[in-house]
C-alpha positions in Angstrom: -2.1 9.3 37.9 -2.7 7.7 34.5 -3.6 4.1 33.5 -1.5 2.3 31.0 -1.9 -1.1 29.2 1.5 -2.6 28.2 1.4 -5.3 25.6 5.1 -5.6 24.6 5.2 -9.2 25.9 2.1 -10.0 23.9 3.8 -8.7 20.8 7.0 -10.7 21.3 5.1 -14.0 21.7 3.1 -14.0 18.4 5.4 -15.3 15.6 3.3 -16.2 12.6 3.4 -13.7 9.7 -0.1 -12.6 8.5 -2.0 -9.5 7.6 -4.1 -8.2 10.5 -7.8 -7.6 10.4 -8.3 -4.0 11.4 -11.4 -2.4 12.9 -14.2 -1.3 10.7 -17.1 1.0 11.3 -20.6 -0.2 10.4 -23.1 2.3 8.9 -26.5 2.1 7.5 -25.2 0.7 4.2 -23.5 -2.3 5.8 -26.1 -5.1 6.6 -26.4 -6.3 10.1 -25.2 -9.9 10.8 -28.2 -12.3 10.6 -28.6 -15.6 12.3 -28.1 -18.7 10.3 -31.4 -19.9 8.8 -32.9 -23.4 9.2 -31.8 -25.4 6.1 -34.5 -26.7 3.9 -37.1 -24.2 5.2 -36.9 -21.9 2.1 -35.7 -19.0 4.3 -32.0 -19.2 3.4 -30.4 -15.8 3.1 -29.0 -14.7 -0.2 -25.8 -13.3 1.3 -22.6 -12.8 -0.7 -19.1 -12.0 0.6 -17.2 -10.1 -2.0 -13.4 -9.9 -1.7 -11.6 -6.9 -3.3 -7.9 -7.0 -4.2 -5.6 -4.7 -6.1 -4.0 -5.7 -9.4 -0.3 -5.2 -10.0 0.9 -2.9 -12.8 0.7 -4.7 -16.1 4.2 -3.5 -17.0 5.8 -4.4 -13.7 6.8 -2.0 -10.9 5.6 -1.2 -7.4 2.9 1.2 -6.2 3.9 4.7 -4.9 2.4 6.6 -2.0 0.9 9.1 -4.4 -1.5 6.5 -5.8 -3.6 6.4 -2.6 -4.5 2.8 -3.4 -7.3 2.0 -0.9 -8.4 5.6 0.0 -12.2 6.1 -0.2 -13.0 2.5 -1.1 -16.8 2.0 -1.7 -19.1 -0.1 -3.8 -22.6 0.1 -5.3 -25.1 -2.6 -6.4 -27.2 -2.5 -9.6 -30.2 -4.7 -9.8 -32.4 -4.8 -12.9 -30.6 -1.7 -14.3 -30.9 0.6 -11.3 -28.5 1.4 -8.4 -30.2 0.0 -5.3 -27.5 -0.2 -2.6 -24.3 1.5 -1.5 -21.6 0.0 0.6 -19.0 2.3 2.1 -17.8 0.3 5.2 -15.3 -2.3 3.8 -13.8 -4.8 6.1 -10.0 -5.3 6.0 -9.0 -8.8 5.0 -5.9 -10.6 3.9 -4.4 -8.8 0.8 -7.4 -6.5 0.5 -10.9 -5.8 1.8 -14.4 -7.5 1.8 -18.0 -6.3 1.4 -20.9 -8.2 3.0 -23.9 -8.1 0.7 -27.4 -9.2 1.6 -28.1 -10.4 -2.0 -26.5 -12.8 -4.5 -27.8 -11.1 -7.6 -27.0 -8.0 -9.6 -23.7 -6.3 -10.5 -21.4 -4.8 -7.9 -19.2 -1.9 -8.9 -16.2 -1.1 -6.7 -14.0 2.0 -6.8 -11.7 4.1 -4.7 -11.6 7.9 -4.3 -14.8 8.5 -2.3 -17.0 11.4 -3.1 -14.3 13.1 -5.0 -14.9 10.5 -7.7 -18.6 9.8 -7.3 -21.2 10.6 -4.6 -22.7 7.1 -4.6 -25.3 7.8 -1.9 -26.8 10.7 -3.9 -26.8 8.7 -7.1 -28.5 5.8 -5.3 -31.2 8.0 -3.9 -31.8 9.2 -7.5 -32.1 5.5 -8.6 -29.4 6.1 -11.3 -29.6 3.8 -14.2 -26.8 1.5 -15.1 -26.6 2.9 -18.6 -26.0 6.4 -17.2 -23.5 5.0 -14.7 -21.4 3.5 -17.4 -20.9 6.8 -19.1 -19.8 8.7 -16.0 -16.3 10.1 -16.0 -13.7 11.5 -13.6 -12.0 14.7 -14.4 -9.1 16.7 -13.0 -8.6 17.7 -9.4 -6.4 20.7 -8.7 -5.4 20.5 -12.4 -4.2 16.9 -12.3 -5.7 13.5 -13.0 -7.2 11.6 -10.1 -5.5 8.3 -9.1 -8.5 6.1 -8.5 -9.0 2.3 -9.0 -12.1 0.4 -10.1 -13.5 -3.0 -10.9 -16.8 -4.9 -11.0 -18.3 -8.4 -10.7 -21.6 -9.9 -11.8 -23.2 -11.9 -8.9 -24.3 -15.3 -10.0 -25.8 -16.8 -6.8 -22.5 -18.0 -5.2 -21.8 -17.1 -1.6 -18.5 -15.6 -2.5 -17.2 -13.4 -5.3 -13.9 -11.6 -6.1 -13.2 -8.2 -7.6 -9.8 -7.1 -8.9 -9.3 -3.4 -9.0 -7.1 -1.8 -11.6 -5.8 1.7 -12.0 -7.7 4.1 -14.2 -4.5 5.9 -14.9 -0.9 5.5 -16.1 2.2 6.6 -14.1 5.2 8.5 -15.3 8.5 7.7 -13.6 11.7 9.8 -14.0 15.1 8.2 -14.7 18.2 10.3 -14.8 21.2 8.8 -16.6 24.0 11.2 -16.7 27.6 11.8 -15.8 26.8 15.4 -15.2 24.7 17.0 -12.5 21.0 17.2 -13.6 18.0 18.8 -11.9 14.5 18.8 -13.4 12.6 21.9 -12.5 9.4 21.5 -14.5 7.5 18.9 -16.5 4.9 20.1 -19.0 2.6 17.8 -20.9 0.5 18.9 -23.9 -2.5 17.2 -25.5 -3.2 14.8 -22.6 -6.7 13.6 -21.6 -8.6 15.6 -18.9 -11.2 12.9 -18.2 -11.6 9.1 -18.1 -14.6 6.7 -17.7 -15.2 5.3 -14.2 -16.1 1.9 -15.7 -17.1 2.3 -19.3 -14.8 2.1 -22.4 -15.6 5.4 -24.0 -12.6 7.3 -25.2 -11.8 10.7 -23.6 -13.2 13.8 -25.3 -11.4 16.6 -23.5 -7.7 17.2 -23.8 -5.5 19.9 -22.3 -2.2 20.3 -20.5 -0.6 19.3 -17.2 2.0 21.5 -15.5 4.2 19.7 -12.9 6.3 22.0 -10.8 7.9 20.1 -7.9 8.6 21.9 -4.6 12.3 21.0 -5.1 13.9 20.0 -8.4 14.2 16.3 -9.1 17.9 15.4 -9.0 17.6 11.5 -9.0 15.3 8.8 -10.2 11.8 9.4 -8.9 8.7 7.3 -9.2 5.3 8.9 -9.8 6.3 12.4 -11.0 3.0 12.5 -12.9 -0.1 10.5 -13.6 -2.0 10.4 -16.9 -5.4 9.2 -18.0 -5.3 6.6 -20.8 -5.6 7.9 -24.4 -4.7 7.0 -28.0 -4.2 10.6 -29.2 -0.7 12.1 -29.7 0.7 14.0 -26.7 4.0 15.7 -26.0 6.2 16.2 -22.9 8.6 19.1 -22.3 11.1 19.2 -19.4 12.9 22.2 -18.1 16.2 21.1 -16.7 19.6 22.3 -15.5 22.6 20.4 -16.5 25.9 21.4 -14.7 24.3 24.8 -14.1 23.1 25.4 -17.6 19.4 25.5 -18.5 17.9 23.3 -21.2 14.4 22.6 -22.5 14.1 19.0 -23.7 11.0 17.7 -25.6 9.7 14.3 -26.7 6.5 12.7 -27.9 4.7 10.4 -25.6 4.1 6.8 -26.8 1.2 6.6 -29.3 -1.1 4.9 -26.8 -1.2 5.5 -23.1 -2.7 2.6 -21.4 -4.2 2.4 -17.9 -2.4 0.4 -15.2 1.0 0.9 -16.9 4.2 2.7 -16.0 6.1 4.9 -18.5 9.6 6.1 -17.9 10.8 9.6 -18.8 14.6 9.2 -19.2 16.9 12.2 -19.3 20.4 11.1 -20.4 23.8 12.6 -21.0 26.3 9.8 -21.2 29.4 11.7 -22.1 30.8 15.2 -22.0 30.4 15.8 -25.7 26.9 14.3 -26.1 23.8 16.4 -26.2 21.3 15.8 -23.5 18.4 13.6 -24.6 14.8 13.0 -23.4 12.9 9.8 -24.1 9.6 8.4 -22.9 9.1 4.6 -23.0 7.0 2.0 -21.4 8.6 0.8 -18.2 9.0 -2.8 -19.3 10.8 -1.9 -22.4 14.0 -1.1 -20.5 15.8 2.1 -21.5 19.3 1.0 -20.7 21.8 3.5 -21.8 25.1 1.7 -21.3 26.0 4.1 -18.5 26.0 1.4 -15.8 29.2 -0.5 -15.0 28.6 -4.2 -15.9 24.8 -3.9 -15.7 24.5 -7.7 -16.2 25.3 -8.1 -12.5 21.8 -7.9 -11.1 21.5 -7.4 -7.3 20.2 -10.4 -5.4 20.2 -11.7 -1.8 23.1 -14.1 -1.1 21.2 -16.6 1.1 24.3 -18.7 1.7 26.2 -15.9 3.5 23.3 -13.9 4.9 22.0 -14.6 8.4 18.3 -14.2 7.8 15.9 -14.1 10.7 13.6 -17.1 11.6 10.4 -16.9 9.6 11.9 -14.8 6.8 10.8 -15.9 3.3 13.1 -15.3 0.3 11.7 -15.2 -3.3 13.0 -17.7 -5.8 15.0 -15.1 -7.7 16.5 -13.6 -4.5 15.2 -10.1 -5.2 12.5 -10.0 -2.6 12.3 -10.9 1.1 9.3 -11.1 3.5 10.1 -10.4 7.2 8.1 -11.6 10.2 6.3 -9.0 12.3 8.7 -9.3 15.3 11.9 -7.5 16.1 14.5 -8.3 13.5 18.2 -7.4 13.4 20.1 -9.4 10.9 23.1 -9.6 8.5 22.2 -9.2 4.8 24.7 -10.1 2.0 23.9 -9.2 -1.5 25.6 -10.3 -4.7 26.7 -7.8 -7.3 29.7 -7.2 -9.5 30.1 -3.7 -8.1 30.6 -2.3 -4.6 27.3 -1.0 -3.3 26.1 1.7 -0.9 22.7 1.0 0.7 20.1 3.7 1.1 17.6 3.3 4.0 14.0 3.7 2.7 12.6 7.1 3.6 9.5 7.0 5.9 9.9 3.4 6.8 10.7 1.6 10.1 13.3 -0.4 8.3 16.9 0.8 8.7 20.0 -0.4 6.7 23.7 0.3 7.4 27.0 -1.1 6.1 28.4 -4.0 8.1 31.8 -5.8 8.3 32.6 -8.7 6.1 33.7 -12.0 7.7 36.3 -12.8 5.0 37.9 -11.6 1.8 35.4 -13.5 -0.3 32.5 -11.4 1.1 31.5 -7.9 -0.1 28.3 -5.8 0.1 27.4 -6.8 3.6 24.7 -4.8 5.5 22.9 -4.8 8.8 19.1 -4.6 8.6 16.9 -3.7 11.5 13.2 -3.4 12.2 11.2 -3.1 15.4 8.2 -5.2 16.5 5.0 -4.5 14.7 2.2 -3.8 17.2 -1.4 -5.2 16.7 -3.3 -3.0 14.4 -0.2 -1.8 12.4 -0.7 -2.6 8.7 1.8 -4.7 6.7 4.4 -2.5 4.8 6.2 -3.0 1.6 9.3 -1.0 0.9 12.6 -1.4 -0.9 16.3 -1.1 -0.1 17.9 0.9 -2.9 21.6 0.6 -3.7 24.0 3.0 -5.3 26.9 1.5 -7.3 30.4 2.7 -6.6 31.4 5.6 -9.0 27.8 6.7 -9.7 26.0 9.7 -8.2 22.5 8.2 -8.6 20.7 5.1 -7.4 18.7 3.5 -10.2 15.3 1.8 -9.9 16.6 -1.6 -10.9 19.2 -1.7 -8.1 17.0 -2.7 -5.2 15.8 -5.4 -2.9 12.0 -5.5 -2.2 11.2 -5.9 1.5 7.8 -6.9 2.8 7.2 -6.5 6.5 4.4 -8.6 7.8 1.6 -7.4 10.1 1.2 -8.7 13.6 -1.1 -11.8 13.5 -2.9 -10.6 16.6 -5.9 -8.6 15.3 -7.3 -5.7 17.3 -10.3 -3.5 17.3 -11.6 -0.9 19.7 -10.4 2.2 21.5 -6.7 1.2 21.9 -3.9 1.8 19.5 -0.2 0.8 19.8 3.0 1.9 18.1 6.6 0.9 18.0 7.8 3.6 20.4 6.3 2.4 23.7 4.0 -0.6 22.8 1.6 1.0 25.4 -1.6 2.9 25.3 -2.5 5.5 28.0 -6.2 6.5 28.2 -5.4 9.2 30.7 -9.1 9.4 31.7 -11.9 7.5 33.3 -12.7 4.3 31.4 -15.4 1.7 31.8 -16.7 -1.4 30.0 -15.2 -2.8 26.8 -11.8 -1.3 25.8 -11.4 -3.4 22.7 -11.2 -6.9 21.2 -8.2 -9.0 20.3 -8.2 -11.9 17.8 -5.5 -14.3 18.8 -4.0 -17.2 16.7 -5.0 -20.6 17.9 -1.5 -21.4 19.4 -1.5 -18.3 21.5 -3.1 -17.2 24.8 -4.1 -13.7 26.0 -3.8 -13.0 29.7 -3.7 -10.0 32.0 -1.2 -9.4 34.8 -1.4 -7.1 37.9 1.2 -5.6 40.1 1.2 -6.8 43.7 -1.6 -5.2 45.7 -3.4 -4.0 42.6 -7.1 -4.3 42.2 -8.3 -6.6 39.4 -9.9 -3.8 37.4 -9.4 -5.4 34.0 -10.3 -8.8 32.7 -10.3 -10.9 29.5 -13.5 -12.5 28.3 -13.6 -14.9 25.4 -16.3 -14.5 22.7 -18.0 -17.9 22.6 -17.4 -19.9 19.4 -14.5 -17.7 18.1 -10.9 -16.8 18.7 -11.8 -13.3 19.8 -11.3 -11.9 23.3 -13.0 -8.9 24.9 -10.9 -6.6 27.1 -13.2 -5.3 29.9 -12.2 -2.7 32.5 -13.3 -0.1 35.0 -10.8 2.5 36.3 -10.9 6.0 37.8 -8.0 8.4 37.9 -8.1 8.7 41.7 -8.0 4.9 42.3 -4.6 4.3 44.0 -4.9 0.5 43.7 -5.4 0.4 40.0 -2.0 1.7 38.8 -0.7 -0.5 36.1 -1.5 -3.8 34.3 0.0 -5.7 31.4 -1.6 -7.8 28.8 0.4 -10.9 28.0 0.0 -13.8 25.5 
């Protein structure tokens, strides 16, 4: 016999879209909470809460999974020119993370990538100087640049501070513009930087080559085929491709300056039968339209007048982005475009899209969009619905609708985890004491229900002075009267 906690009814009740606060693990570098001091006694703590957020690409465009944005997030504090403290237990917060410091002076440096980028604990124990810190660089890993983010803030005595992290790399996207069948088998870059500063501004001094060999050839537009460190020296790209079964080697110079936090597009084009294949590399914002598209002026947007959007959905002013609530959604989406469209469901996402029937002759490009409930603890997700225009083989990056799926507003920490398959968690073993904690919005209530004749082996205890509730329980596998319970809000 196994014990299960079912929270599906709790999930259905919460309706406010927000980012959830996930659990964090304290360690010796994260200061313990301290009681509020008596004002006017001279014992006030010099604490600072630092909020860390991620910058967008300067040239526009969305992040890709290969960038590992928040992986290995850590920070270090320099006081009077020496590293004095390391923080590696960030607390998830809305749109980012926070670090709780026990000081309000010094300079805090924040970066991602963990020990692969810098072993902060070892550097702190060695009392690294700030001068030496600012000349440290990151090199290649497995022959490729590392995709890490960094930023810093000077503490000025305020109780709060903000840090915006930017990418220490540039991204290469692939765009295929051709009436023929094209597959890209290899991308080779020569004269590219093999190192970049963590925080300083020194130019790279080592240059070499990068060899990109995908597991399967690229046959359509692909974001993040390669990442580069910034540089101002000349570099060159060579692509080995097959066009309608015939092999070609195409070459082009990279832009004169590769800047961090930018996207550059490698475009392979063959617009007509008698045209030679061409390779160009341009910054993402500069366009690169080739005239291949039918009536490209017809940008894809959401038709709010004919769509049946779910309650709580938020549409951007230009109609190219939509934010969905955390709950179950199944709605009718109509998009405006001068061409007939085929929707492509985003790979690896809980969002699904399929063609739907139009209500009248005036409607076209109608789709059904579905998403399950997001359980507490599941992070918010951003994805995109891509469209393929009738008569074209490929879907182009500009033909898309960005979809943001909100996290459940009920926060959760502890030993339990929930997913969208069963909305239940089975311990399958003896349990005792605290199972976890829920942070519940002010307009909601958390309760526990028992089946008839079942012992009250689980209870909800509020944490005084907060909106947090402890889930306490005691259960043994051979207890026949403790079979099943359900948390409900």
